[in-house]
PyMOL commands that place a pseudoatom at each C-alpha (Angstrom):
pseudoatom trace, name=CA, resn=UNK, resi=1, chain=A, elem=C, hetatm=0, pos=[-57.561, -80.843, 20.539]
pseudoatom trace, name=CA, resn=UNK, resi=2, chain=A, elem=C, hetatm=0, pos=[-53.754, -80.821, 20.242]
pseudoatom trace, name=CA, resn=UNK, resi=3, chain=A, elem=C, hetatm=0, pos=[-51.578, -77.922, 21.365]
pseudoatom trace, name=CA, resn=UNK, resi=4, chain=A, elem=C, hetatm=0, pos=[-47.850, -77.275, 21.054]
pseudoatom trace, name=CA, resn=UNK, resi=5, chain=A, elem=C, hetatm=0, pos=[-46.475, -76.154, 24.408]
pseudoatom trace, name=CA, resn=UNK, resi=6, chain=A, elem=C, hetatm=0, pos=[-43.076, -74.710, 25.308]
pseudoatom trace, name=CA, resn=UNK, resi=7, chain=A, elem=C, hetatm=0, pos=[-42.353, -75.089, 29.012]
pseudoatom trace, name=CA, resn=UNK, resi=8, chain=A, elem=C, hetatm=0, pos=[-40.043, -72.867, 31.067]
pseudoatom trace, name=CA, resn=UNK, resi=9, chain=A, elem=C, hetatm=0, pos=[-39.520, -74.508, 34.491]
pseudoatom trace, name=CA, resn=UNK, resi=10, chain=A, elem=C, hetatm=0, pos=[-38.108, -72.780, 37.584]
pseudoatom trace, name=CA, resn=UNK, resi=11, chain=A, elem=C, hetatm=0, pos=[-39.843, -69.474, 36.819]
pseudoatom trace, name=CA, resn=UNK, resi=12, chain=A, elem=C, hetatm=0, pos=[-40.739, -66.990, 39.526]
pseudoatom trace, name=CA, resn=UNK, resi=13, chain=A, elem=C, hetatm=0, pos=[-44.431, -67.063, 38.597]
pseudoatom trace, name=CA, resn=UNK, resi=14, chain=A, elem=C, hetatm=0, pos=[-46.905, -69.319, 36.850]
pseudoatom trace, name=CA, resn=UNK, resi=15, chain=A, elem=C, hetatm=0, pos=[-47.984, -67.844, 33.546]
pseudoatom trace, name=CA, resn=UNK, resi=16, chain=A, elem=C, hetatm=0, pos=[-49.548, -69.031, 30.284]
pseudoatom trace, name=CA, resn=UNK, resi=17, chain=A, elem=C, hetatm=0, pos=[-48.905, -67.009, 27.136]
pseudoatom trace, name=CA, resn=UNK, resi=18, chain=A, elem=C, hetatm=0, pos=[-50.627, -67.806, 23.851]
pseudoatom trace, name=CA, resn=UNK, resi=19, chain=A, elem=C, hetatm=0, pos=[-48.807, -67.156, 20.560]
pseudoatom trace, name=CA, resn=UNK, resi=20, chain=A, elem=C, hetatm=0, pos=[-50.518, -66.089, 17.336]
pseudoatom trace, name=CA, resn=UNK, resi=21, chain=A, elem=C, hetatm=0, pos=[-50.253, -69.623, 15.935]
pseudoatom trace, name=CA, resn=UNK, resi=22, chain=A, elem=C, hetatm=0, pos=[-52.184, -71.065, 18.904]
pseudoatom trace, name=CA, resn=UNK, resi=23, chain=A, elem=C, hetatm=0, pos=[-49.140, -72.562, 20.642]
pseudoatom trace, name=CA, resn=UNK, resi=24, chain=A, elem=C, hetatm=0, pos=[-48.562, -71.865, 24.320]
pseudoatom trace, name=CA, resn=UNK, resi=25, chain=A, elem=C, hetatm=0, pos=[-45.567, -70.798, 26.359]
pseudoatom trace, name=CA, resn=UNK, resi=26, chain=A, elem=C, hetatm=0, pos=[-46.043, -71.888, 29.955]
pseudoatom trace, name=CA, resn=UNK, resi=27, chain=A, elem=C, hetatm=0, pos=[-43.872, -70.676, 32.822]
pseudoatom trace, name=CA, resn=UNK, resi=28, chain=A, elem=C, hetatm=0, pos=[-43.818, -73.101, 35.754]
pseudoatom trace, name=CA, resn=UNK, resi=29, chain=A, elem=C, hetatm=0, pos=[-42.513, -72.717, 39.295]
pseudoatom trace, name=CA, resn=UNK, resi=30, chain=A, elem=C, hetatm=0, pos=[-41.624, -76.413, 39.575]
pseudoatom trace, name=CA, resn=UNK, resi=31, chain=A, elem=C, hetatm=0, pos=[-38.203, -77.782, 38.661]
pseudoatom trace, name=CA, resn=UNK, resi=32, chain=A, elem=C, hetatm=0, pos=[-37.972, -80.385, 35.885]
pseudoatom trace, name=CA, resn=UNK, resi=33, chain=A, elem=C, hetatm=0, pos=[-37.264, -83.160, 38.414]
pseudoatom trace, name=CA, resn=UNK, resi=34, chain=A, elem=C, hetatm=0, pos=[-39.268, -86.367, 38.959]
pseudoatom trace, name=CA, resn=UNK, resi=35, chain=A, elem=C, hetatm=0, pos=[-42.062, -85.153, 36.664]
pseudoatom trace, name=CA, resn=UNK, resi=36, chain=A, elem=C, hetatm=0, pos=[-42.993, -82.236, 38.934]
pseudoatom trace, name=CA, resn=UNK, resi=37, chain=A, elem=C, hetatm=0, pos=[-43.037, -79.710, 36.078]
pseudoatom trace, name=CA, resn=UNK, resi=38, chain=A, elem=C, hetatm=0, pos=[-45.229, -82.012, 33.971]
pseudoatom trace, name=CA, resn=UNK, resi=39, chain=A, elem=C, hetatm=0, pos=[-47.688, -82.410, 36.859]
pseudoatom trace, name=CA, resn=UNK, resi=40, chain=A, elem=C, hetatm=0, pos=[-47.859, -78.639, 37.318]
pseudoatom trace, name=CA, resn=UNK, resi=41, chain=A, elem=C, hetatm=0, pos=[-48.354, -78.180, 33.559]
pseudoatom trace, name=CA, resn=UNK, resi=42, chain=A, elem=C, hetatm=0, pos=[-51.268, -80.637, 33.517]
pseudoatom trace, name=CA, resn=UNK, resi=43, chain=A, elem=C, hetatm=0, pos=[-52.884, -78.923, 36.519]
pseudoatom trace, name=CA, resn=UNK, resi=44, chain=A, elem=C, hetatm=0, pos=[-52.548, -75.465, 34.911]
pseudoatom trace, name=CA, resn=UNK, resi=45, chain=A, elem=C, hetatm=0, pos=[-53.967, -76.611, 31.565]
pseudoatom trace, name=CA, resn=UNK, resi=46, chain=A, elem=C, hetatm=0, pos=[-56.846, -78.412, 33.301]
pseudoatom trace, name=CA, resn=UNK, resi=47, chain=A, elem=C, hetatm=0, pos=[-57.764, -75.184, 35.114]
pseudoatom trace, name=CA, resn=UNK, resi=48, chain=A, elem=C, hetatm=0, pos=[-57.425, -73.082, 31.938]
pseudoatom trace, name=CA, resn=UNK, resi=49, chain=A, elem=C, hetatm=0, pos=[-59.617, -75.335, 29.791]
pseudoatom trace, name=CA, resn=UNK, resi=50, chain=A, elem=C, hetatm=0, pos=[-61.950, -76.319, 32.655]
pseudoatom trace, name=CA, resn=UNK, resi=51, chain=A, elem=C, hetatm=0, pos=[-61.406, -80.068, 32.279]
pseudoatom trace, name=CA, resn=UNK, resi=52, chain=A, elem=C, hetatm=0, pos=[-60.266, -82.841, 34.604]
pseudoatom trace, name=CA, resn=UNK, resi=53, chain=A, elem=C, hetatm=0, pos=[-56.543, -83.560, 34.804]
pseudoatom trace, name=CA, resn=UNK, resi=54, chain=A, elem=C, hetatm=0, pos=[-57.254, -87.056, 33.453]
pseudoatom trace, name=CA, resn=UNK, resi=55, chain=A, elem=C, hetatm=0, pos=[-58.464, -85.475, 30.172]
pseudoatom trace, name=CA, resn=UNK, resi=56, chain=A, elem=C, hetatm=0, pos=[-54.987, -84.057, 29.450]
pseudoatom trace, name=CA, resn=UNK, resi=57, chain=A, elem=C, hetatm=0, pos=[-52.364, -86.294, 27.865]
pseudoatom trace, name=CA, resn=UNK, resi=58, chain=A, elem=C, hetatm=0, pos=[-48.733, -85.487, 27.104]
pseudoatom trace, name=CA, resn=UNK, resi=59, chain=A, elem=C, hetatm=0, pos=[-48.361, -87.011, 23.625]
pseudoatom trace, name=CA, resn=UNK, resi=60, chain=A, elem=C, hetatm=0, pos=[-44.658, -86.216, 23.206]
pseudoatom trace, name=CA, resn=UNK, resi=61, chain=A, elem=C, hetatm=0, pos=[-41.848, -84.358, 24.947]
pseudoatom trace, name=CA, resn=UNK, resi=62, chain=A, elem=C, hetatm=0, pos=[-42.042, -85.842, 28.437]
pseudoatom trace, name=CA, resn=UNK, resi=63, chain=A, elem=C, hetatm=0, pos=[-38.430, -84.842, 29.105]
pseudoatom trace, name=CA, resn=UNK, resi=64, chain=A, elem=C, hetatm=0, pos=[-38.245, -81.934, 26.648]
pseudoatom trace, name=CA, resn=UNK, resi=65, chain=A, elem=C, hetatm=0, pos=[-39.143, -78.251, 26.922]
pseudoatom trace, name=CA, resn=UNK, resi=66, chain=A, elem=C, hetatm=0, pos=[-41.228, -78.586, 23.758]
pseudoatom trace, name=CA, resn=UNK, resi=67, chain=A, elem=C, hetatm=0, pos=[-44.287, -80.755, 24.277]
pseudoatom trace, name=CA, resn=UNK, resi=68, chain=A, elem=C, hetatm=0, pos=[-47.345, -81.853, 22.344]
pseudoatom trace, name=CA, resn=UNK, resi=69, chain=A, elem=C, hetatm=0, pos=[-50.400, -81.917, 24.591]
pseudoatom trace, name=CA, resn=UNK, resi=70, chain=A, elem=C, hetatm=0, pos=[-53.744, -83.496, 23.743]
pseudoatom trace, name=CA, resn=UNK, resi=71, chain=A, elem=C, hetatm=0, pos=[-56.829, -82.214, 25.561]
pseudoatom trace, name=CA, resn=UNK, resi=72, chain=A, elem=C, hetatm=0, pos=[-60.055, -84.229, 25.470]
pseudoatom trace, name=CA, resn=UNK, resi=73, chain=A, elem=C, hetatm=0, pos=[-62.803, -81.588, 25.701]
pseudoatom trace, name=CA, resn=UNK, resi=74, chain=A, elem=C, hetatm=0, pos=[-65.701, -84.051, 25.791]
for i in range(1, 74): cmd.bond("trace and resi %d" % i, "trace and resi %d" % (i + 1))
show_as sticks, trace
zoom trace
């Protein structure tokens, strides 16, 4: 399963909002430094979809606000 994700780091609260097209906007508390925001994103998505963190892969956008995330639901 692939999902388009827009990340907003340095937010006051963690929040996941789903758009009508199935894409997600994720607000993260972590700053975009040393991969901290990406780690927080993976942890949040793992909790939301009830999968292990190792089942979530950032396909593109490692250093961008717009990311393509692949989730292995098996």
